[in-house]
C-alpha positions as CSV (number, residue, x, y, z in Angstrom):
1,M,-39.3,41.8,74.7
2,A,-39.3,45.0,76.8
3,P,-42.6,46.1,78.4
4,E,-42.9,49.2,76.1
5,D,-42.2,47.1,73.0
6,R,-44.8,44.6,74.1
7,R,-47.3,47.4,74.8
8,A,-46.6,48.9,71.3
9,A,-47.0,45.4,69.7
10,L,-50.3,44.8,71.4
11,I,-51.6,48.2,70.4
12,A,-50.4,47.7,66.8
13,A,-52.2,44.3,66.7
14,T,-55.4,45.7,68.1
15,I,-55.9,48.7,65.7
16,P,-56.7,46.6,62.6
17,L,-59.0,44.4,64.7
18,L,-60.8,47.5,66.0
19,H,-61.3,48.6,62.4
20,E,-62.8,45.2,61.6
21,H,-64.8,44.3,64.7
22,G,-65.2,47.6,66.6
23,L,-65.2,47.4,70.4
24,D,-66.5,43.8,70.2
25,V,-63.0,42.5,69.5
26,S,-62.0,39.8,72.0
27,T,-58.8,39.6,73.9
28,R,-58.3,36.1,72.3
29,Q,-58.4,37.7,68.8
30,I,-55.9,40.4,70.0
31,A,-53.6,37.8,71.5
32,Q,-53.7,35.7,68.4
33,A,-53.0,38.7,66.1
34,A,-50.1,39.7,68.4
35,G,-48.7,36.2,68.6
36,V,-48.9,36.1,72.4
37,A,-50.8,34.2,75.0
38,E,-54.0,35.9,76.1
39,G,-52.7,36.4,79.6
40,T,-49.8,38.5,78.3
41,I,-52.3,41.3,77.5
42,F,-53.1,41.6,81.2
43,G,-49.5,41.7,82.2
44,V,-49.2,44.9,80.1
45,F,-52.7,46.4,80.5
46,P,-54.9,46.3,83.6
47,D,-57.9,45.4,81.5
48,K,-59.3,45.1,78.0
49,L,-60.7,48.6,78.1
50,S,-57.3,50.1,78.8
51,L,-55.8,48.3,75.8
52,L,-58.7,49.4,73.5
53,S,-58.4,53.0,74.7
54,A,-54.6,53.0,74.0
55,A,-55.3,51.6,70.5
56,I,-58.0,54.1,69.7
57,V,-55.7,57.0,70.8
58,Q,-52.9,55.6,68.6
59,A,-55.3,55.1,65.6
60,F,-56.5,58.7,66.0
61,D,-53.0,60.1,66.1
62,P,-53.1,63.0,63.6
63,A,-49.3,63.1,63.1
64,P,-49.2,61.0,59.9
65,T,-51.9,63.0,58.3
66,L,-50.4,66.3,59.5
67,D,-47.0,65.3,58.2
68,A,-48.5,64.3,54.8
69,V,-50.4,67.7,54.6
70,A,-47.2,69.5,55.5
71,A,-45.3,67.7,52.7
72,I,-47.7,69.1,50.0
73,D,-45.7,71.6,47.9
74,P,-46.9,75.1,49.2
75,G,-45.8,76.6,45.9
76,G,-48.1,74.5,43.8
77,D,-51.5,75.5,42.5
78,L,-54.2,76.0,45.1
79,R,-56.6,73.5,43.5
80,V,-53.9,70.8,43.4
81,R,-52.8,71.5,47.0
82,L,-56.4,71.4,48.3
83,S,-57.3,68.3,46.3
84,A,-54.3,66.5,47.7
85,A,-55.2,67.6,51.3
86,A,-58.8,66.7,50.9
87,T,-57.9,63.2,49.6
88,L,-55.6,62.7,52.6
89,I,-58.3,63.8,55.0
90,M,-61.0,61.7,53.5
91,N,-58.8,58.7,53.6
92,R,-58.1,59.3,57.3
93,F,-61.8,59.8,58.0
94,A,-62.8,56.7,56.1
95,R,-60.0,54.6,57.7
96,N,-61.2,55.6,61.2
97,A,-65.0,55.8,60.6
98,R,-65.9,52.6,62.4
99,L,-63.6,53.5,65.3
100,M,-65.1,57.0,65.6
101,A,-68.6,55.4,65.8
102,A,-67.4,52.9,68.4
103,A,-65.6,55.6,70.4
104,G,-68.7,57.8,70.3
105,H,-70.9,55.1,71.8
106,G,-68.6,53.6,74.3
107,H,-66.7,54.7,77.4
108,H,-64.6,57.0,75.2
109,A,-67.6,59.3,74.6
110,K,-67.4,60.3,78.2
111,D,-63.6,60.4,78.5
112,P,-62.6,64.1,78.9
113,A,-59.0,63.4,78.0
114,G,-60.1,61.6,74.8
115,I,-62.4,64.4,73.9
116,A,-59.6,66.9,74.5
117,R,-57.3,64.8,72.2
118,M,-59.9,64.7,69.5
119,N,-60.5,68.4,69.7
120,R,-56.7,69.1,69.6
121,A,-56.4,66.8,66.6
122,R,-59.2,68.7,64.8
123,E,-57.5,72.1,65.6
124,Q,-54.2,70.8,64.4
125,L,-55.7,69.6,61.1
126,L,-57.5,73.0,60.7
127,A,-54.2,74.8,61.3
128,A,-52.4,72.7,58.8
129,L,-55.0,73.3,56.2
130,T,-55.2,77.0,56.9
131,E,-51.4,77.2,56.5
132,L,-51.6,75.3,53.2
133,I,-54.3,77.8,51.9
134,E,-52.7,81.0,53.2
135,P,-50.4,81.7,50.2
136,D,-53.5,82.2,48.0
137,A,-55.6,84.1,50.5
138,A,-56.0,87.0,48.1
139,L,-57.8,84.7,45.6
140,L,-60.5,83.7,48.0
141,R,-63.8,85.4,49.2
142,R,-63.3,83.8,52.6
143,T,-60.4,83.7,55.0
144,P,-58.0,80.7,54.7
145,A,-59.3,79.5,58.1
146,E,-62.9,79.6,56.8
147,V,-62.0,77.7,53.7
148,A,-60.1,75.1,55.8
149,R,-63.2,74.7,57.9
150,L,-65.3,74.2,54.7
151,V,-62.8,71.6,53.4
152,L,-63.1,69.7,56.7
153,L,-66.9,70.0,56.6
154,F,-67.1,68.7,53.0
155,C,-64.7,65.8,53.8
156,G,-66.6,64.9,56.9
157,A,-70.0,65.0,55.3
158,N,-68.7,62.9,52.4
159,T,-67.5,60.3,54.8
160,F,-69.9,60.2,57.8
161,G,-73.6,60.2,58.4
162,P,-76.7,59.5,56.4
163,F,-75.7,61.7,53.5
164,A,-72.2,60.3,53.0
165,D,-71.5,59.8,49.3
166,H,-68.1,58.2,48.6
167,R,-68.3,58.9,44.9
168,F,-66.9,62.4,45.5
169,D,-63.1,62.3,45.6
170,G,-60.8,65.1,46.7
171,D,-60.7,66.7,43.2
172,E,-64.5,66.8,43.0
173,L,-65.0,68.2,46.5
174,V,-62.4,71.0,45.9
175,S,-64.0,71.7,42.5
176,L,-67.4,72.1,44.2
177,L,-65.9,74.3,46.9
178,L,-63.9,76.5,44.6
179,D,-66.1,76.6,41.5
180,G,-69.6,76.0,43.0
181,L,-72.3,74.3,41.1
182,L,-73.0,76.8,38.3
183,V,-71.7,76.2,34.8
184,P,-69.3,79.0,33.9
185,P,-71.0,81.6,31.6
186,D,-68.4,81.0,28.8
187,H,-69.2,77.3,28.5
188,S,-72.0,75.7,26.6
189,H,-74.3,73.5,28.7
190,G,-76.5,71.5,26.3
191,G,-78.0,74.6,24.6
192,V,-79.2,76.1,27.9
């Protein structure tokens, strides 16, 4: 196997283990998952941390989510577009929640290149959402960029931290954002 292929295979084997074990994954576990001898890892990576860093970078690659957001029909209803995007984003956040916590507490928290990649990914996601919202800018009280930031905020709050509540799906979050919490005046609400 070519060195780049072996590198890619080791990274691919490491990502699910990072999701399961965090940074405590062992090189023995990685080697077993990759179907190689443990020493093979060190023929490709100088140390375990280098492999973990490469795997985290790959896991955080925003391209699949950006591609999925870009594939949402821009001519569809705003609510449907935003719900689809919110669902994609929450799935991404949920899939990477443990890795984000691990990266935030380890060497990666002080890695300027890693921080720059995370910020770039956030900005790319914000730009993709803004573009998705722009066709309906005239319907909104806020700019598409502000609405995109709120969608990201809602998705993040629903996934991370002490107030995360996974009962809210993309449809519900978008409903809360677009409709608020008040019952519309033309609907009955239990006689109130």
